[in-house]
N, C-alpha and C positions, 0 to 999 in steps of 0.2 A: 369301088374304092372312093370315087368322088362322093357318092351318097354318104358313106361312113364319115368322110371328112367334114361334110356339111353338117351332119348330125352331131358330130363331136364339137364343132365350133359353136353350134346353137346351144348345146348343153353347157359349154363353157361360159357362154354369154349369160345363160339363165342363172348359173351358179354365182357368177360375179354380181349380177343384179340382186339376187337373193341376199348375198352377203352384205352388199351396200345397204339394202333395205333393213336387215337385222341390225346393222350398226346404227342406223338412223333411229330405229326404235329404242335401242339401248341408250343412245345419247339423250333422247327425249325423256326417258325414264329417269335418268340421272339428273337432268335439269329439273324435272317435276318434283323429285324427291328433295332436291335442294331448296325448294320453296318452303318457308316455315309454314307448318300446318295451321297455325293460328290465323294466317292471312289467306289460306287457300280459298275459303268461301268468298273472299273479297276481291279476288282477281277474276271473278265471273261477272261480266257486265250485265246490265238490265236486259240485254237482248239475248243472253244465254251464251254469248261467245266467251271463250276462255283466252286469257293472255298469259303466256308462259314468261315469267319474269319475277322479280322480287323488288321490294322497297326496303330501305334501311336508312336510318337517320343518325347524323352526328351533330353535336353541339359544339360551337367554338366561341371562345372569348379572345378577341383580337388575334385569331389565327391558331390559338392553342385549344386542343380538344378537351372538353370538360364533361364528357358523358358520364351519366350514372350507369348502374348495372343492376340486373335482377339476380338476386342471390339464389343459391341452391334451394333454399326453402320457399322460394317464390316471392320473397319480400323485395321491395325496391330499395337499393342502396343509393343515396343521393350522390350526384357528381360534385365536382369542385365548386364551392360557392364563389361568386364574383363580388369582391369588395368594392364599394363606392364610398368615397369620403367627400362630404359636403363642405362648402366654405362657410364663411361667417354670415352670408346672406342666403337667400332662397334661389340662387342661380342654378341652372341646369348643369349636370355633369355628363359629358359625352362618354358613351360606351360603344363597344363593337361586339355585340352578341349576335350570332347567326346560327342557322341550321343548314345542313347540306344533305341532299338525297343521294346517298352513295349506292342506291340500288340501280336496277336496269330498266325500270318503267316509271312513268309519272305517278306521284302520290299526293294525297291531301294530308296536311299537317295540323296537329294540335299541340299547343305548348301550355304546360301548367307552370305558372310562375308564382313563387312565394318570396316575399321580401321580409327579412328578419333583422332584429338588432343584436343578434347573437350568432357568431360564426359556427357554432355547433362543435362536433359534427351532429347532424340531425338526419340519420339515415332514413327515418320514416317521416319526413317533413310534410308529406301529404296527409298525415293523420291530423284530425282536428284537436288532438290532445296537445299539440304544440302551439295552439292559438295564442297562448299568453305571450309568446315571443315573436309571433308573426305580426308584421305591421299591416294595418288596414290600408286598402287601396285608396281611400280618400285622404290618407296622410302623405303618400308618396305617389307621384305620377310617373308613368313611363310613356315614351314616345315610340309608337309602332307604325310601320308603313304597310298598309293594306292588310291588316289583321282585324278580325271581328271578335269581340269579347263576349263570352257567355257565362253568366252566373247561373249554373243549371242545377244547383243543390240548395234546398231551403236551409240546410245546416250552415251554409256559408253565405247567407243573405247579407251578412254584415261586410261582405267583400274583403275577405282575407287573401284571396287568391285571384290572379289574372288567369282565366281559362280562355286562351285565345286560339282562334282558328285562322289559318292562312287563307285569304280570300282569293286564291288562285291555285292552280295546280303547280306543284313543284316538279320540274322535269328531272329526269335522271341525270345525276352528276352536277345538278344546279344548286346554288346556295341562295339563301334569303335572310336578310337582316331580321332579327327578332326585336331587339330594343336598341335604339340609337342614342337615347339620353334618359336620364333619371332626374326628377325635379322634386325637392321637398315642398310639400304643400302646407302641411301643418307646422306649427311652431315647435321648437325643441330639437330640431335636427342640425342646428348650427354647429359646424366643425365636428360632426358626428360621422361614424362609419356604419354603413348598413351592408347587408349581404344578400345577394340575389341567388336563389336556387331555381334551376330550370329543369323540367322534365319534358322531353319532346317525344311525340309518337307520330308515326306515319303509316298510312294504309294506301293500298292501290286506289287509283283514281276511278272510283266506282260508287254508284249510289248504294251498293250493299254495305258500305262502311258505317251507315247511320240509320236511324229510324225516325219517322215523323210522329209526333204526338197527336194521334187522332182516335176517334172512338173505335175504329177498326184495328188500330195498332196502339194499344194502351201503354201508358208510361211503365207499367209493371213488367213489360216484356222487353228486357234489355239484353239481347243476345248478339248485338253488333259491337264492333270495337269501339266506336264513338258513342254508343248508347242511343238515347232518345234525344233528338233535337226538335224544339218546338217549331211549328210553322212560322211563327213570328221571327224566330232566329234565322230560318232558312231564307226569309225574304232579304236579309242582309248578307248572309253567307252564300255566295254564288259558286264557290269552288266545287261543290258537290255535283253541280249540274253536268250531265254529260253533253258534250258539244260535238 
């Protein structure tokens, strides 16, 4: 009878452990499925280790969320534009525009910023068709803290857009200022109102989020979320480096 009792207890322990194991596997599957497929390849580090988690970004204007969204047809619908009214001189106007990583792991951030003289709506403001109402970057200046700007498309060599990368990793649940002030540089903006459109993107903190423009890795091969970044740009932008 004693042997049967021991066998029964061992079997019970085995069943309990197997149940706990299966629950753990099921939980991991649920978490893994919850990670957006688009970012799945980017949570694999250069060493081949996987990080279960996700990154997500929100944009705020003085504490109010102004995110855009991706429509069902895949097009991007611009978020709420931020209005800035200049005075009679060329003095700067303070703003409070920021991004927040609402995900569970650190990420690297890119912000696509367009400044216009027309409130819109311009749901596809990233298209060059809207260049006639987009103010050139040499006409209006923005103040950014620890961001590196890249003009990575010959079609926008006249600098209609600020394509800025945060030069540090953004921790989970952390916020970072995008623009702290706007200054009219050219004449003609006295007592005028301009509108700032921002689109922010974030990917997991990994070198797999970008490509370097080399002979072995040509510009035409754009299969990463942040596309191809030049070696010269990467000398300035250090957030991509694994530490």
